[in-house]
C-alpha positions in Angstrom: 88.0 39.3 142.9 89.5 42.6 142.0 88.0 44.6 139.1 90.6 46.5 137.0 89.4 49.2 134.6 91.6 49.6 131.5 91.2 52.8 129.5 89.8 52.1 126.0 92.8 53.8 124.3 95.2 51.5 126.3 93.2 48.4 125.4 93.2 49.3 121.7 96.9 50.0 121.7 97.8 46.6 123.4 95.4 44.7 121.1 97.0 46.3 118.0 100.5 45.4 119.2 99.5 41.8 119.9 98.0 41.4 116.4 101.0 42.9 114.7 103.3 40.7 116.7 101.4 37.6 115.7 101.5 38.6 112.0 105.2 39.2 112.2 105.8 35.8 113.9 103.8 34.0 111.3 105.6 35.8 108.4 109.0 34.7 109.8 108.0 31.1 110.4 107.9 31.2 114.1 104.3 30.0 114.3 103.1 26.6 113.0 100.3 26.3 110.4 96.9 26.4 111.9 96.1 22.9 110.7 99.0 21.2 112.5 98.5 19.7 115.9 101.3 20.0 118.5 102.9 16.7 119.7 104.9 15.9 122.8 108.1 16.4 120.8 110.7 18.8 122.3 110.7 20.7 119.0 107.9 22.8 117.4 107.2 22.1 113.7 106.9 25.1 111.4 106.3 25.8 107.8 109.1 24.6 105.5 111.0 27.3 103.7 110.7 27.3 99.9 114.4 26.6 99.5 114.8 23.6 101.9 113.7 21.1 99.4 113.4 22.2 95.8 112.0 18.9 94.5 109.2 18.6 97.0 107.5 21.5 98.7 104.9 19.4 100.6 104.9 20.1 104.3 106.0 17.1 106.4 105.4 17.6 110.1 107.8 14.8 111.0 110.7 16.1 109.0 113.7 17.4 111.0 114.1 20.1 108.4 110.8 21.7 109.4 111.5 22.0 113.1 112.8 24.8 115.3 114.0 24.5 118.8 112.5 26.2 121.8 115.7 28.3 122.0 115.0 29.6 118.5 111.5 30.6 119.3 112.5 32.3 122.6 113.5 35.7 121.0 110.1 35.9 119.3 108.4 35.2 122.6 110.4 37.8 124.5 109.7 40.4 121.7 106.0 39.7 122.0 106.1 40.0 125.8 108.1 43.3 125.6 105.7 44.9 123.2 102.7 43.9 125.2 104.1 45.2 128.5 105.4 48.5 127.0 103.4 51.6 127.9 101.1 52.8 125.1 102.3 55.7 123.1 101.1 59.1 124.3 99.7 61.8 122.1 101.7 65.0 121.7 100.7 67.7 124.2 101.9 71.1 125.2 104.1 71.0 128.4 102.2 73.8 130.1 98.8 72.1 130.1 97.1 72.4 133.5 96.2 68.7 134.0 96.8 65.1 132.8 93.3 64.1 133.8 92.1 63.6 130.2 95.2 62.0 128.6 93.3 58.9 127.7 90.6 60.8 125.7 90.9 60.8 121.9 92.1 64.2 120.7 90.6 66.1 117.8 93.3 68.5 117.0 92.3 68.9 113.3 94.6 69.4 110.3 96.9 72.4 110.5 96.1 75.2 108.1 98.4 75.4 105.1 97.8 79.1 104.2 98.7 81.1 107.3 100.6 84.4 107.4 100.0 87.4 105.1 99.2 86.3 101.6 97.1 87.3 98.6 93.5 86.6 99.3 90.4 86.4 97.1 87.3 88.4 97.7 84.8 85.9 99.0 81.9 87.6 97.3 83.6 87.7 94.0 82.8 91.3 93.4 85.9 93.0 94.7 89.6 93.0 94.1 92.0 90.5 95.6 93.7 91.8 98.8 96.7 91.0 101.0 95.8 89.7 104.4 95.6 86.9 106.9 93.5 83.8 106.2 89.9 84.9 106.1 87.3 83.5 108.5 84.7 81.0 107.3 81.0 81.5 108.1 81.2 79.7 111.4 81.1 81.9 114.6 84.5 80.7 115.8 87.0 83.1 114.2 88.2 86.7 114.4 90.5 88.5 111.9 91.7 92.1 111.4 92.1 91.8 107.6 88.7 90.6 106.6 86.6 93.0 104.6 84.3 94.7 107.1 81.4 95.3 104.7 80.3 91.7 104.8 82.2 90.1 107.7 81.6 92.6 110.4 80.9 89.9 113.0 84.4 88.4 112.4 86.2 91.6 112.3 88.7 92.7 115.0 90.5 96.1 114.7 94.3 95.9 114.4 96.3 96.4 117.5 98.7 99.3 117.7 101.9 99.3 119.7 102.9 102.4 121.6 105.1 105.2 120.1 107.8 104.7 122.8 108.8 101.3 121.3 111.7 102.0 119.0 111.0 99.5 116.3 108.7 96.8 114.9 111.1 94.2 116.2 111.0 95.5 119.7 107.2 95.6 119.5 106.9 92.0 118.5 109.4 91.0 121.2 107.1 92.6 123.7 104.1 90.9 122.2 105.8 87.5 122.4 106.7 88.2 126.0 103.0 88.9 126.8 101.9 85.8 125.0 104.5 83.7 126.9 102.9 84.9 130.1 99.4 83.7 129.0 97.8 81.6 131.7 96.4 78.2 130.4 93.0 77.6 131.9 92.1 81.2 132.4 88.4 81.7 131.9 88.0 78.0 131.7 89.7 77.8 128.3 93.0 76.6 126.8 93.7 74.1 129.6 95.7 72.0 127.2 98.3 74.7 127.1 99.9 76.6 124.2 103.1 76.9 122.3 104.7 79.4 120.0 105.2 77.8 116.6 106.9 80.6 114.7 108.4 83.9 115.9 109.9 86.4 113.5 110.1 89.8 115.3 112.1 91.5 112.5 109.5 90.5 109.9 106.6 91.2 112.2 105.1 87.8 112.6 104.1 85.6 115.5 102.1 82.3 115.3 100.8 80.4 118.4 98.7 77.3 118.9 96.4 76.9 121.9 94.8 73.6 122.9 91.6 72.7 124.7 92.1 70.4 127.7 89.5 67.7 127.3 89.2 67.1 123.5 92.4 68.6 122.3 90.9 71.1 120.0 93.7 73.3 118.5 93.1 77.0 117.8 95.5 79.0 115.6 96.4 82.5 116.6 98.5 84.9 114.4 99.9 88.4 114.8 101.3 90.1 111.7 102.4 93.4 110.2 100.7 94.1 106.9 102.8 96.3 104.6 101.0 99.5 103.6 98.5 99.3 106.6 98.3 101.9 109.3 101.3 103.0 111.3 102.4 100.6 114.1 99.5 98.2 113.3 99.4 94.5 114.1 96.9 92.4 112.3 95.3 89.7 114.5 93.7 86.4 113.8 92.3 83.7 116.2 90.4 80.8 114.8 89.2 77.3 115.7 90.1 74.4 113.4 87.4 72.0 114.4 83.6 72.4 115.0 81.2 75.2 114.3 80.7 77.0 117.6 83.6 77.9 120.0 81.4 78.9 123.0 83.4 82.2 123.4 86.9 80.6 123.5 88.5 82.8 120.8 86.9 85.9 122.3 88.1 85.2 125.8 91.6 84.5 124.6 91.9 87.6 122.6 90.4 89.7 125.4 92.9 88.3 127.9 95.9 89.1 125.6 94.5 92.5 124.7 94.1 93.5 128.3 97.7 92.5 129.1 99.0 94.5 126.1 96.8 97.5 127.2 98.7 97.6 130.5 101.9 98.1 128.5 100.5 101.0 126.5 99.1 99.2 123.4 95.8 100.2 121.9 94.4 96.6 121.7 90.7 96.3 121.3 89.1 93.0 122.3 85.9 91.4 121.3 82.9 93.3 122.4 79.8 91.1 122.4 77.6 94.2 121.8 79.3 94.8 118.5 79.4 91.1 117.6 75.8 90.1 118.4 75.6 87.1 116.0 78.8 85.6 117.5 77.4 86.1 121.0 73.9 84.7 120.2 75.1 81.6 118.4 77.6 80.7 121.1 75.1 81.3 123.9 76.9 84.3 125.4 75.0 86.9 127.3 75.6 90.4 126.0 76.3 92.7 128.9 
C-alpha cells in the first residue's frame, strides 16, 4: 500500500469544490431527493419542476415527467470531475522569489495600508501641530520613518537620504534609486525570500513604493521613498514598515541597510539603521548591538 501525503491547502480546495458542485447539481435538479431510493430503471428520477404540473405538485417517482436520462446527467458529472481534477488556485506571489518550497503554506500578507505617500499627519501626542509626512510608525519595533517627530519617536527615526550633487534633477535621482532597488537581492541576509515588486514609481513627482515579501509566511512589508516639499535640499524621505506582527527580528533594518550601502556606492549620503542608536529596536528584536 502506498501512502500519499496531500497538502492541507490542496485538500481544503478540493473539498470546497466538491461541496459547491453538489450544491449546484441539487439546485439544478440533477440530484434526486435524499428520501428516494434508486431503482433498476434506466432513468434517474429527480425533483419535479414547479411548472410541470400546476394542479398537483406532489412528487411521483414513477412519473415520466420527473425523470432525466443518463445523457442529461452526463454534463453535470463531467463538470464535477473537471473541477475536482483541476489544480488548486495558487496565491499571488512575486516572480523573483527564491523558492517554491513553501507554496502550500497559508500566507499572512495583511491588509495594504490606505494612507501611504506624503500626506497631512496628526501629532500623535496631541500637543503639537499637524505636519506633512509619510505614514508614522506605530509603537511596535518593526518600522522606520524619516518624517516622524524625533522628540518622541527617536527609535523609529531614520535620517533622510540625500542624492549626490552631480545628478541633474530629482527625476534622475529617483530613476537611479529605482535602478538600485530593482537590483535588490531577495534572500540577502536571510530576509525577503518571497521577492519584491515596485508598486508605484513616479520619478518626476519624487515617489517610489515597493513591497517586499517573506518567503515562509508571506508577510508583506511596505517601503516608500518620497520627496517632501520644503524639506532639505536633495532629501529623500524613507519609510519601511511591517504590516503584520509586533517584532520584525531585524528585517526592516537589514533591508534598509542593504539599499543604503548600494546607494552609498553611487555617491548618496544614505544612513542605515545603527543598532547603537536604536537600542530599543535591537533589544526587543533580539539583535546584538556591535
